[in-house]
N, C-alpha and C positions, 0 to 999 in steps of 0.2 A: 634284386638284392642280393649281397655277398655275405655270407658267414664263415668267419676262419677259424678253425680251432688249432691254435698255436703247432707250428712245424707238420701240420697236414696239408691236402689239398685243399683249396678253397670250396665251401659248399654255394652254388648258384643257385638261388630259389628265385625264378621266373614265374610271373603272374599269382594269380591267387592261385587257395587250394591249401590242402595238406602237405606240408615238408614234413617227413621222417627224417631223425639223426636216430640210427638205431646202434649197438655196441655190444659185444660177447666179454668186452674188457671193463672190469669194477674201476680201473681207472681212470679211464674215458669218460663213462657214467659220473662219475663223483665231479670231476672236474670240469663238464658239462653245466651239471644241475647247479652247481656250486658257484660259477662264474655268472650263471643267470639269479642267482640270489644275493649277487654280489660279495661271495666270501673270498672268489679267486680272480683273475686278471688271466684266465686261459682263451678266450674269445673275442675277437674282434669283427664289425658289422661294418659295411657301408651300403648306401644305398645305389641305385641304379646309375644314380649320377658320379659315384663312388665318392660321397659326401659320408662322411664317417657318422657310425650311428652311438647311443649311447645305449650300453648293454640293460642299463638299470634303467631308462628312462624312456627306452625308444621298444622294449621290449615288456609286456607284463604276464610273469611268471606266476602261472595258477598254480602248478604243482601236481600232484595227484588226485585229482575232481572229488573222490569218494573219500580219500584221510583226510583234505583238508576242510574242516567242520566249519572255519568263517572263511570260505571262499568268497561268500561277495560283501563281506565287511568294508573293503576297501571301496567299492563302489558305490557305496550309500551316500558318502559325501556331496559326488557328482549327481547323482539322482535326484537326492534332495534340492540340493541349487537349482537343479534344470525345471524340476515341477514346481519351485516358487516362481522362477523366472517366467514359466509359462502360464501362470493363475491370470484369468483376468480378472477386472477390476471387482466385478459384481461377487465371483464365488472368493476372492480374497474379503471383501467389506462382511459377506455372507459368516464367513470362519471367524473373522474376527469379533463378530456379534457374536456368536454363542461361545467364543473364548471369555469374554466380557461377562457370559451371562454365567458361566460356571463361575468364574474369578469369583462375581457377587454370591452365589449361593454357599461357595466355601467360605468367603469371608465372612458371612451372616453364621455359619455355623463354629468360625472360631472363637466368636463372642460367647460361646457356652464354655471355655477352658477356663475361665476367669483367669486370665494372663493377656498383658499385651501383643498378642500377636497380630502378624499382619502380611499380607500377599504384597510381593513386589512385580506387580504385573510389568510383561514385556511384550511388546508387539512385532516380538522378533519371531516368524513362523520357522525358521528353520531351528530356532533353539527350543520349539514345542515340538517338531515333528521327530526330532532326535528324545526329547522328555517320553513323547510316545511309541518310543523307540519301532518308527517305521521300518519296515523290513521286507525280503521278499519271502513270501511262504513257501516253507522246506519241503511242506509235505505235498507240494506239487514237483519240485525237483530232487527226488532222492534218485531217479536213474540219472547215470552218468552221461547219458547223449543229451537229456535235457537240461542237465546243469552246464554242458559245453553252450547247449545252442544258446541259453539266455545268457551266458557271458558274452558270446557274438551278437545278440541282439543289443547289448549293452555296447559293446564298440560301435557298433553301426548307428546305433539310435544317439549316443552322445559325442559320435564325431573322437573317439578317444585317440585316435591315432599311432596306438602301439600294434606291438605283433603279441597277439597270445600266444604263452608256451605252456605246453601239458606234460606230466609224465603217466604212464602206462597206462595209456587208452588202449591199448591194443587186448589188456586184460580184460575189459569191459564191455567193450564192441564187436559185434562180428562183423565180418566184410560186408554184409547188405548196409550195415549201418555206418561202416565207416565211407561206404560210397555215397550214402546220402549227406553225410557230413561234408564231404570234399564238394559235391553241388551245391549246397548251402553256401559253402564260402564262396563259390566261384560266383553264385547269385546275389553274393553280397559282396563280390570284390576285397576278401582278405583274405591274408594267410593265417594257416594256424600252424605254430611247429610242435610236434610231439618229440618225445625224450623217451627210446626204449630200450629197455635191457634185455637184452636176448639172443640167442642163436638165430642166423639169417635163415634158417630151415623151418625156423617154427615162427616167422612172421611173413604174413600175409596182409599184402593190400592192395587196391583197384591198380592196373599197370599205369594208368595216369595220375598218381600221387609221384611228386619228387621223394628219392629215397636216397638216404646216404649211409653205408654203414661202415661202421672201423671194427674190425674184428680181434680177439684176445693177444693176437700177437702186434698190436697198434699198425696195422696193415687197413690203407683205404681202397675200399672195394663199390668205389665211385668215380 
């Protein structure tokens, strides 16, 4: 894959693993982040066969995994859809049976209200799961590594085909954790782009991580 920040050298990101875009320039950091957000058009990308990629559709911008409080919300429609499609007939029927029973209990209790109230029962499991607020239990996902790992599992389990992009990971993970994350990505055959605002002197990553640095004078060091 090739990623290009306009007027700068191409960033060739081969194979799986972590790909770091680092800079000490506020201009570069803002341009790159806002391009992944769809607010600017300062990035171009293509796959290994030089087919153009869409910066919004083909990349999954998850921002800062600690500051983004709703980081998993956008994945829930896919998770719910895949869960429902994967249900066997026996489990589906058992869920609907219990749902009907619950409807009957509620409907009977509504008779006590002395008003013509009734439920409109719908066997749409997708709506039911949304109503029940199916979600990832965040008490198990407080650590930055666990958050990133879960997002990678979602990408792999549901074949999302987009490349996750995160910011400020170097603020939260030590060198050993970054190495573990890089090994996990290679095992999964996935890429993860990290955007870091820092001086080159303070950013330490494993040697086998692809690293692209643009300094505060907009000079490329890769």
